[in-house]
C-alpha positions as CSV (number, residue, x, y, z in Angstrom):
1,M,0.0,0.1,0.0
2,N,2.8,2.5,1.0
3,R,4.8,1.6,-2.3
4,S,1.6,2.3,-4.3
5,L,1.1,5.7,-2.6
6,V,4.8,6.8,-3.1
7,F,4.6,5.6,-6.8
8,V,1.4,7.6,-7.4
9,G,3.0,10.6,-5.6
10,V,6.0,10.4,-7.8
11,I,3.9,10.1,-11.0
12,L,1.9,13.3,-9.9
13,F,5.0,15.2,-9.2
14,I,6.7,14.3,-12.4
15,L,3.3,15.3,-14.5
16,T,3.0,18.5,-12.5
17,F,6.5,19.5,-12.9
18,F,6.6,18.7,-16.7
19,S,3.2,20.3,-17.4
20,G,4.7,23.8,-16.7
21,C,7.1,23.4,-19.8
22,S,5.6,24.8,-22.9
23,S,6.5,23.4,-26.4
24,N,5.2,26.6,-27.9
25,I,7.5,29.1,-29.6
26,N,6.1,32.5,-28.5
27,N,8.3,34.6,-30.9
28,S,6.6,36.8,-33.4
29,I,7.1,39.7,-36.0
30,T,4.3,41.9,-36.9
31,F,4.3,44.2,-39.9
32,K,1.8,47.2,-39.7
33,N,1.6,49.0,-43.1
34,L,0.2,52.6,-42.6
35,A,1.8,53.5,-46.0
36,S,-0.4,54.4,-49.0
37,G,1.1,51.7,-51.0
38,D,1.7,47.7,-50.5
39,V,4.7,46.5,-48.8
40,Y,6.5,43.0,-49.5
41,I,8.9,41.5,-47.0
42,N,11.3,38.8,-47.9
43,F,11.8,36.6,-44.8
44,R,12.9,33.0,-44.2
45,G,12.5,32.0,-48.0
46,G,9.0,33.6,-48.1
47,L,7.3,36.6,-49.4
48,I,5.0,38.5,-46.9
49,T,2.5,40.8,-48.6
50,V,1.2,43.6,-46.4
51,P,-1.5,45.6,-48.5
52,A,-1.8,49.2,-47.7
53,G,-3.6,49.8,-44.3
54,Q,-3.4,46.2,-43.1
55,T,-1.3,44.3,-40.7
56,S,0.4,40.8,-40.9
57,S,2.0,38.7,-38.2
58,I,4.3,35.7,-38.2
59,T,4.4,33.6,-35.2
60,E,6.3,30.5,-33.7
61,I,9.7,31.7,-35.3
62,P,12.4,29.6,-34.0
63,N,15.3,31.0,-32.3
64,G,18.0,32.2,-34.6
65,T,19.3,35.0,-36.7
66,Y,17.3,36.0,-39.9
67,D,17.9,38.2,-42.8
68,Y,15.0,40.3,-44.2
69,S,14.4,42.7,-47.1
70,T,11.7,45.1,-48.0
71,T,10.3,46.3,-51.2
72,Y,7.4,48.3,-51.8
73,T,5.0,49.7,-54.5
74,V,4.9,53.4,-55.5
75,P,1.5,55.0,-55.7
76,A,0.4,56.4,-59.2
77,G,1.5,60.0,-59.7
78,A,4.8,59.7,-57.7
79,S,7.7,60.9,-59.7
80,S,10.3,59.5,-57.6
81,S,10.8,57.3,-54.4
82,S,13.1,56.7,-51.5
83,T,13.2,55.2,-48.0
84,V,14.0,56.2,-44.4
85,G,14.9,53.5,-42.2
86,N,16.2,49.9,-42.6
87,T,14.6,48.2,-45.6
88,S,17.0,45.2,-45.1
89,G,18.9,43.8,-42.2
90,T,19.3,41.1,-39.6
91,L,17.2,40.0,-36.9
92,V,18.2,38.2,-33.9
93,I,15.3,36.1,-32.5
94,K,15.6,34.7,-28.9
95,A,13.0,33.3,-26.6
96,G,9.9,35.4,-26.3
97,T,11.1,37.8,-29.0
98,K,8.5,40.4,-30.3
99,I,9.2,42.6,-33.2
100,L,7.1,45.3,-34.8
101,F,7.8,46.8,-38.1
102,V,5.7,50.1,-39.0
103,Y,5.7,51.4,-42.5
104,S,4.3,54.8,-43.1
105,S,4.7,57.1,-46.1
106,T,4.4,60.6,-47.5
107,L,4.0,62.2,-50.9
108,Q,5.2,65.7,-51.2
109,S,5.9,67.4,-54.6
110,G,5.6,64.2,-56.3
111,A,8.4,62.3,-54.3
112,Y,7.1,59.2,-52.3
113,V,9.0,58.5,-49.2
114,L,8.5,55.1,-47.3
115,S,9.6,55.3,-43.6
116,I,10.2,52.1,-41.5
117,T,10.4,52.1,-37.8
118,I,11.4,48.8,-35.9
119,S,10.8,48.0,-32.2
120,N,12.0,45.0,-30.6
121,S,11.0,43.5,-27.2
122,D,14.6,42.4,-26.6
123,N,17.5,44.5,-25.4
124,Q,18.2,46.8,-28.1
125,G,22.1,46.3,-28.1
126,S,24.0,45.7,-31.4
127,S,23.1,42.0,-31.2
128,S,19.5,42.3,-31.5
129,L,19.0,44.1,-34.7
130,T,21.3,45.4,-37.3
131,G,21.0,47.2,-40.5
132,P,23.2,47.5,-43.6
C-alpha cells in the first residue's frame, strides 16, 4: 500500500513538473503598413505581402538569426521614391522575442518617401537588430 502511494505521488509530481514546460514558441514579428502602397517582406525564404492599411503577423519563429529585405509599390502619380529606415537587415530572435515593423509614407511634390521603424522587445544592443 505504501509503495503504491509513493509511486502515485512520484507520478503526480513528474506530471506537475513537466506540465509547466511549454513546447510553444512565442516569438513573433508583426508588420503594420500605414503607408499608401503595398509592402513586401522577403523573410525566411518566403514573401509576406502587407497591403496598404493592413497588418500581418508571423508567429512561432524558431530562435536564430534571420535576414530580411523590404520592397514596396509606389503609388500612381509619384515621380520618385526613397526610403527612411532599414529596408533590409538582420534580426536576432531569442525566446519570447516580439518585433514590430511600422511602415508609413509621405508624398510631397511628387516624391514618395517610405519610412520604416522597428521596435524589438529584446535588449536593443547591437546584437538584437542590425541594418546595412
